[in-house]
C-alpha positions in Angstrom: 33.1 -43.3 -17.9 34.2 -39.8 -17.7 30.6 -38.7 -17.4 30.1 -40.9 -14.3 33.2 -39.3 -12.6 31.8 -35.8 -13.5 28.4 -36.8 -12.0 30.0 -38.0 -8.7 32.2 -35.0 -8.4 29.2 -32.6 -8.9 27.1 -34.5 -6.3 30.0 -34.4 -3.7 31.4 -30.9 -4.2 28.9 -29.0 -6.4 31.7 -28.7 -9.0 32.8 -30.6 -12.1 36.3 -32.2 -12.2 37.4 -29.4 -14.5 35.7 -26.1 -15.2 35.9 -26.8 -19.0 33.3 -29.0 -20.5 34.0 -30.3 -24.1 31.4 -29.8 -26.8 29.9 -33.1 -28.0 30.2 -32.2 -31.7 33.6 -30.4 -32.1 35.3 -31.2 -28.7 36.0 -27.5 -28.1 36.3 -26.9 -24.3 33.8 -24.4 -22.9 34.2 -23.0 -19.4 31.2 -23.7 -17.2 31.1 -23.0 -13.4 29.1 -21.2 -10.8 25.7 -19.8 -11.8 26.5 -20.4 -15.5 26.8 -24.2 -14.8 23.6 -24.2 -12.7 21.6 -22.4 -15.5 22.9 -24.8 -18.1 21.9 -27.8 -16.0 18.4 -26.4 -15.6 18.3 -25.6 -19.4 19.4 -29.2 -20.4 17.1 -30.8 -17.7 19.9 -32.3 -15.6 23.6 -32.8 -15.4 23.6 -36.1 -17.3 21.7 -34.6 -20.2 24.2 -31.7 -20.2 27.2 -34.0 -20.3 25.7 -36.1 -23.1 24.2 -33.4 -25.4 26.2 -30.2 -24.7 27.0 -28.1 -27.8 29.1 -24.9 -28.0 27.8 -21.6 -29.3 29.7 -22.1 -32.7 28.0 -25.5 -33.3 24.6 -24.1 -32.4 24.9 -21.2 -34.9 26.1 -23.6 -37.6 23.1 -25.8 -37.0 20.7 -23.0 -37.7 19.7 -22.4 -41.3 21.3 -19.2 -42.7 19.0 -16.5 -44.0 19.2 -15.7 -47.6 20.0 -12.1 -48.4 17.4 -10.4 -50.4 18.6 -8.5 -53.4 16.9 -5.2 -53.8 17.0 -3.6 -57.2 16.2 0.1 -57.1 14.7 1.7 -60.1 16.6 4.7 -61.2 14.6 7.9 -61.4 14.7 9.4 -64.8 13.0 12.6 -63.9 14.6 15.6 -65.5 14.9 18.6 -63.2 14.3 22.0 -64.6 17.1 24.4 -64.5 16.3 27.3 -62.3 17.8 30.7 -63.0 18.1 33.0 -60.1 18.2 36.7 -60.6 20.8 38.2 -58.2 20.8 41.9 -57.8 24.0 43.8 -58.4 25.5 45.2 -55.3 27.1 48.6 -55.1 30.7 48.3 -54.0 32.2 50.4 -51.3 33.9 53.4 -52.8 36.7 54.6 -50.6 37.0 58.4 -50.1 40.2 60.3 -49.3 38.8 62.7 -46.7 40.3 64.0 -43.6 38.0 64.2 -40.6 38.9 67.9 -40.0 37.6 68.7 -43.5 34.3 66.9 -43.3 32.2 68.1 -40.3 29.1 66.0 -41.4 31.2 62.8 -41.1 32.5 63.8 -37.6 29.0 64.5 -36.4 27.6 61.2 -37.7 30.6 59.3 -36.1 30.3 61.0 -32.7 26.6 60.3 -32.2 27.6 57.0 -30.5 31.3 57.4 -29.5 34.2 59.7 -29.1 36.6 60.2 -32.0 39.7 60.6 -29.9 39.2 58.7 -26.6 42.9 58.8 -25.8 42.8 62.6 -25.6 39.6 62.5 -23.5 41.1 60.1 -21.0 44.5 61.8 -20.8 42.9 65.2 -20.0 41.1 64.0 -16.9 37.9 63.3 -18.9 37.9 66.6 -20.7 37.9 67.6 -24.3 40.4 70.5 -24.0 42.6 70.6 -27.1 40.5 68.3 -29.2 40.5 69.1 -33.0 36.9 67.8 -33.4 35.4 69.7 -30.4 33.3 72.1 -32.6 31.6 69.3 -34.6 31.4 66.6 -31.8 28.0 65.2 -30.8 29.3 62.9 -28.1 27.4 62.7 -24.8 30.7 62.7 -22.9 31.7 66.1 -24.4 32.7 68.7 -21.9 35.0 71.7 -22.1 37.4 71.8 -19.2 
């Protein structure tokens, strides 16, 4: 009887009496309206078939047979790995020296090939090396006596 009322309502207004349609197996209400309702009507082959045989998603998934899970047994690898011995060369450690720059002119020359030893003095003397302790041994490209 309810199905006849639903059919008449759909013919008159294009809508069902309520937007929720109960599942025929579990009676769970499922919302159907608009394009979803139209697509379901096409899928079931008419509104009458939909009302008589509609099943919800949960009932559809319960009806399908469940896949059996395959048990995979992996064979353990019993290969023995050879132990590799690496020869690591010994490194020479840094030996600190207690030397003053004034006393080692070779060290001052090697250091000043790429930079000034006392840039604060150079900049404070208007870019001149006047009064620099390292002036005699300096190889810096900025060196100029003022």
